[in-house]
C-alpha positions in Angstrom: -89.0 -66.1 -158.7 -85.3 -65.3 -158.7 -82.6 -67.9 -158.2 -80.5 -67.7 -155.1 -77.0 -66.4 -155.7 -74.1 -66.4 -153.3 -73.6 -63.0 -151.8 -70.2 -61.3 -151.9 -68.2 -61.5 -148.7 -68.4 -58.6 -146.3 -65.2 -56.5 -146.4 -64.2 -57.8 -142.9 -64.3 -61.4 -144.1 -61.1 -63.5 -144.2 -61.4 -63.4 -148.0 -60.1 -59.9 -147.8 -57.0 -60.7 -145.7 -54.7 -58.8 -148.1 -56.9 -55.7 -147.6 -56.7 -56.0 -143.8 -52.9 -56.4 -143.9 -52.6 -53.4 -146.3 -54.7 -51.3 -144.0 -52.3 -52.2 -141.2 -49.3 -51.4 -143.4 -50.8 -48.0 -144.3 -51.5 -47.2 -140.6 -47.9 -48.2 -139.6 -46.5 -46.0 -142.5 -48.6 -43.0 -141.5 -47.7 -43.3 -137.8 -44.0 -44.0 -138.6 -44.0 -40.8 -140.7 -45.2 -38.8 -137.6 -42.2 -40.3 -135.6 -39.8 -39.6 -138.5 -41.0 -35.9 -138.7 -40.4 -35.5 -135.0 -36.9 -36.9 -135.3 -36.0 -35.0 -138.5 -35.8 -38.1 -140.7 -36.6 -37.3 -144.3 -36.2 -40.8 -145.7 -39.6 -41.9 -147.0 -41.0 -44.5 -144.5 -41.4 -47.1 -147.3 -37.8 -46.6 -148.5 -36.0 -47.2 -145.3 -35.2 -50.9 -146.1 -33.9 -49.8 -149.6 -31.7 -47.2 -148.0 -30.4 -49.7 -145.4 -29.6 -52.3 -148.1 -27.9 -49.7 -150.3 -25.8 -48.5 -147.4 -24.8 -52.1 -146.6 -23.9 -52.9 -150.2 -22.2 -49.5 -150.7 -23.2 -49.4 -154.4 -25.9 -51.4 -156.2 -28.0 -51.4 -159.3 -31.8 -51.4 -159.1 -31.7 -55.1 -160.0 -29.3 -55.7 -157.1 -31.6 -53.8 -154.7 -34.7 -55.6 -156.0 -33.0 -59.0 -155.5 -31.8 -58.1 -152.0 -35.2 -56.7 -150.9 -37.3 -59.4 -152.6 -39.2 -56.7 -154.6 -39.8 -56.2 -158.2 -37.3 -54.1 -160.2 -40.3 -51.8 -161.0 -41.1 -51.1 -157.4 -37.4 -50.2 -156.7 -37.4 -47.9 -159.7 -40.5 -46.2 -158.4 -38.7 -45.2 -155.2 -35.4 -44.1 -156.7 -36.4 -40.7 -158.1 -37.6 -39.4 -154.8 -34.4 -40.6 -153.1 -32.4 -38.8 -155.7 -34.5 -35.6 -155.4 -34.0 -35.6 -151.6 -30.3 -35.9 -152.1 -30.2 -39.2 -150.2 -28.7 -41.2 -153.0 -26.7 -40.5 -156.2 -26.0 -42.6 -159.3 -23.3 -43.1 -161.9 -23.1 -45.3 -165.0 -21.7 -48.7 -164.5 -18.1 -48.9 -165.7 -18.8 -52.3 -167.4 -22.3 -51.6 -168.8 -23.2 -48.0 -169.9 -26.9 -48.9 -169.9 -26.8 -49.8 -166.2 -26.9 -47.2 -163.4 -25.3 -47.9 -160.1 -26.6 -46.2 -157.0 -24.9 -45.2 -153.7 -25.9 -43.3 -150.6 -24.8 -39.7 -150.3 -23.3 -38.2 -147.1 -26.7 -36.8 -146.4 -28.3 -40.3 -147.0 -25.8 -41.8 -144.5 -26.5 -39.1 -142.0 -30.3 -39.7 -142.3 -29.6 -43.5 -141.9 -27.8 -42.8 -138.7 -30.9 -40.9 -137.4 -33.1 -43.8 -138.6 -30.8 -46.1 -136.7 -31.5 -44.2 -133.5 -35.2 -44.2 -134.3 -35.3 -48.0 -134.8 -34.5 -48.5 -131.1 -37.6 -46.5 -130.2 -39.8 -48.2 -132.8 -38.6 -51.6 -131.7 -39.6 -50.8 -128.1 -43.0 -49.5 -129.3 -43.5 -52.8 -131.2 -42.5 -54.8 -128.2 -45.3 -53.1 -126.3 -47.8 -53.6 -129.1 -46.8 -57.3 -129.4 -47.3 -57.8 -125.7 -50.9 -56.5 -126.3 -51.8 -58.4 -129.4 -49.1 -61.1 -130.0 -46.1 -61.0 -132.3 -47.6 -59.8 -135.5 -44.3 -59.9 -137.4 -43.8 -63.6 -136.6 -47.4 -64.3 -137.6 -47.0 -62.5 -141.0 -43.7 -64.3 -141.7 -45.2 -67.7 -140.8 -48.2 -67.0 -143.1 -45.9 -65.9 -146.0 -43.7 -69.0 -145.5 -46.8 -71.2 -145.5 -48.2 -69.6 -148.7 -44.8 -70.0 -150.4 -44.7 -73.7 -149.4 -48.4 -74.2 -150.5 -49.9 -71.4 -152.6 -53.5 -70.3 -152.2 -54.6 -72.0 -155.4 -53.4 -75.4 -154.0 -55.4 -74.7 -150.8 -58.6 -74.5 -152.7 -60.6 -77.7 -153.4 -61.5 -77.6 -157.1 -65.2 -77.7 -157.7 -66.8 -80.8 -159.1 
């Protein structure tokens, strides 16, 4: 006779909340790409916030961008090469530290950001319709993240024994 063991959770279980949110993120990115293509926007969907922050700052190091975005330095550095190849940003060495590179948007990058700005009006309206259907997902995600920062998941689990 075999011992009863607990079965793994089904993939639609709350245990896999991160997976569900990632699926939504991927779907939004894919559908946003379709909109971008229609509007002639070449900024990678997942780099729009980086481009927006860089344009706001004017010039910034990868560390500056990571701090402003709340991302890791590594994640920012993964996005930089494509933005350079697309001619959306450029870089130079920092005058005070030769090891450090400073990034700035190019004229093409600023032109693309202007197109993105026009696109945000349309996307915001589309989200308003979506939120009318399902509730304000953005507020829910922000509240959930704030709650997890205030009390991390490991503090929400009763320790066995």
